[in-house]
C-alpha angles and dihedrals in degrees: 000000000000120000123214114235110188145126099270146342088263089060089050092051091045089052091052093047092046090053091048093053093042098249132124112251090248091053091049091053089051090050090051089051091051092047092048091049091050091049090051091056103264102154094200090054091049090052094048093044089056092045089048092053088054089047092239094126133027124245091238093052094046092047092052093048093048093045092049091047091052091050091049092050090048090053092050090051091048090052091048092050092048089051092049089050091048089238114157119206134180099199142025089250091059090050092050092048090051092051091045091054091048091049091050091053087065093050094253128134111254090201091060113086092203091055091049091048091048091051093046093047091051091052100037102026 
């Protein structure tokens, strides 16, 4: 009998579901990300989820596009916040360090993208 060695029971369940729907576990996680983004109101994710159901785009391609779009939006919000705070920066690294220090002031984890997004959304809206 084989034993499952993984990170969590959720990973185990995801692996079983992925196998049942003929996806690799990594692809299933990407699909879950796309679905969660669509459910949270991300219009791009909604569009790609629909296109994915019609097999017009791949899960991997849609995931990359949505992830890159989110990162781009995050960077724009960071730049806007720096401008509002009259913070001048010469590089992207300086901007990221500024935002990380601001996030830490609120007791949030600057390494956690959700904490950064939450902070930026509370400041930018």
